[in-house]
C-alpha positions as CSV (number, residue, x, y, z in Angstrom):
1,S,-74.2,23.3,-10.8
2,F,-76.2,21.3,-8.3
3,K,-74.5,18.0,-9.2
4,D,-71.2,19.6,-7.9
5,A,-72.8,20.8,-4.7
6,R,-70.9,20.1,-1.5
7,G,-71.8,20.4,2.1
8,P,-72.6,20.7,4.9
9,A,-72.8,24.5,5.0
10,I,-71.5,26.0,8.3
11,L,-73.4,28.8,10.0
12,V,-71.5,30.5,12.8
13,Y,-74.3,31.7,15.1
14,Y,-73.5,35.1,16.8
15,S,-70.7,35.9,14.3
16,P,-72.2,39.4,13.8
17,A,-72.2,40.0,17.6
18,L,-68.6,38.9,17.7
19,M,-67.7,41.4,14.9
20,Q,-69.5,44.2,16.7
21,K,-67.9,43.7,20.0
22,A,-64.4,42.3,19.2
23,G,-64.2,43.9,15.8
24,K,-64.8,47.4,17.1
25,T,-61.3,47.7,18.4
26,N,-59.5,44.9,16.5
27,P,-61.2,43.9,13.3
28,A,-58.3,41.8,12.1
29,G,-58.3,39.9,15.4
30,A,-62.0,39.3,15.2
31,M,-61.6,38.0,11.7
32,T,-58.8,35.8,12.8
33,V,-61.1,34.3,15.5
34,L,-63.9,33.7,12.9
35,A,-61.5,32.2,10.4
36,D,-60.2,29.7,12.9
37,V,-63.7,28.8,14.0
38,F,-64.6,28.1,10.3
39,R,-61.4,26.1,9.7
40,K,-61.8,24.0,12.8
41,A,-65.5,23.4,12.1
42,R,-64.6,22.2,8.6
43,L,-62.2,19.7,10.1
44,L,-65.1,18.3,12.3
45,W,-67.6,18.5,9.4
46,P,-65.6,17.8,6.2
47,L,-67.0,18.7,2.8
48,S,-68.9,15.9,1.1
49,T,-70.6,15.5,-2.3
50,E,-73.3,13.3,-0.8
51,A,-76.7,14.8,-1.5
52,E,-77.8,14.7,2.1
53,D,-74.7,16.7,3.2
54,A,-75.0,19.2,0.3
55,N,-78.5,20.1,1.7
56,R,-77.4,20.3,5.3
57,T,-76.3,23.1,7.5
58,V,-74.2,22.8,10.7
59,I,-74.9,25.5,13.3
60,M,-71.8,26.4,15.2
61,R,-72.6,28.5,18.3
62,I,-70.0,30.9,19.6
63,D,-71.9,32.2,22.6
64,V,-68.8,32.1,24.8
65,L,-66.9,34.4,22.4
66,K,-69.5,37.0,21.4
67,E,-69.2,39.3,24.4
68,L,-65.4,39.3,24.7
69,D,-62.9,41.8,23.3
70,A,-60.5,40.4,20.7
71,A,-57.6,40.6,23.2
72,D,-59.5,38.5,25.8
73,I,-60.0,35.8,23.1
74,L,-56.6,35.9,21.5
75,D,-54.4,36.4,24.6
76,R,-55.5,33.3,26.6
77,D,-53.4,31.9,29.3
78,S,-52.1,28.3,28.8
79,A,-54.4,26.8,31.4
80,T,-57.6,27.4,29.5
81,R,-58.3,27.1,25.8
82,F,-61.2,27.6,23.5
83,V,-62.4,24.5,21.8
84,I,-65.0,23.6,19.2
85,V,-67.0,20.6,20.4
86,K,-69.2,18.6,18.0
87,N,-72.5,18.1,19.8
88,G,-74.1,16.1,17.0
89,N,-74.3,15.8,13.2
90,N,-75.7,19.3,12.8
91,D,-74.5,21.4,15.7
92,G,-71.4,22.3,17.7
93,Q,-70.3,25.0,20.0
94,V,-67.2,26.8,21.2
95,R,-66.4,26.1,24.9
96,Q,-63.7,27.0,27.3
97,A,-61.7,24.0,28.5
98,T,-58.8,23.4,30.7
99,T,-55.8,21.4,29.5
100,E,-56.8,18.6,31.9
101,S,-60.4,18.5,30.8
102,L,-59.3,18.0,27.2
103,R,-58.0,14.6,28.1
104,D,-61.5,13.5,28.9
105,L,-63.0,14.5,25.5
106,D,-63.2,12.1,22.5
107,K,-60.4,13.4,20.2
108,R,-62.7,12.9,17.2
109,M,-65.3,15.3,18.7
110,F,-63.4,18.5,19.3
111,E,-60.8,20.8,17.8
112,V,-58.7,23.3,19.8
113,L,-58.8,26.9,18.6
114,N,-55.3,28.4,18.5
115,F,-55.8,31.6,16.4
116,K,-52.4,31.2,14.8
117,Q,-53.7,31.2,11.3
118,E,-50.5,30.8,9.3
119,D,-49.4,27.7,11.2
120,D,-53.0,26.3,11.2
121,L,-53.7,27.1,7.6
122,Q,-50.4,25.5,6.4
123,R,-51.2,22.3,8.4
124,C,-54.8,22.2,7.2
125,W,-53.9,22.5,3.5
126,T,-50.9,20.1,3.6
127,N,-52.6,17.5,5.8
128,R,-55.8,17.4,3.7
129,G,-54.0,17.5,0.4
130,Q,-56.3,20.4,-0.8
131,G,-55.4,23.3,-2.9
132,S,-52.0,24.3,-4.2
133,P,-49.0,26.1,-2.8
134,S,-50.0,29.2,-4.8
135,R,-53.5,29.2,-3.3
136,L,-52.1,28.9,0.2
137,H,-49.7,31.8,-0.6
138,R,-52.6,34.0,-1.8
139,Q,-54.6,33.2,1.4
140,M,-51.6,33.9,3.7
141,T,-51.0,37.2,1.8
142,L,-54.7,38.1,2.3
143,I,-54.4,37.4,6.0
144,S,-51.3,39.7,6.3
145,R,-53.2,42.5,4.5
146,I,-56.1,42.1,6.9
147,R,-53.8,42.4,9.8
148,N,-52.2,45.5,8.5
149,L,-55.6,47.2,8.3
150,A,-56.0,47.1,12.1
């Protein structure tokens, strides 16, 4: 019902382009990337039951990822990382950042994408106190099945 509505919604702009390019050779890898983008975006824009948030959409741009193969995204060297940066209340984007440049960013305004979904999912659920261990187990089982399809 509308009284239980939560938001903001998250729209990952260029996600079809990412799936066409990276998903062509590694669909599980491309889904891993998108899953981490959604998870980290939700950390920057948490769910709220406030009416203004329930009717709001955050646009997350992934321009920097859309033309890359999954291997180029997943197998990054340690000197550069992909990060989600919160540009405002309703928009953010994925950027490349060096380890040094991360020190200059406000820690409340970015999340590092690490694409290690099991570790990240476990931390997200336990730190936020959301869900249950059985729900976490079902999600991790689903991730394993997706990986095995590739």
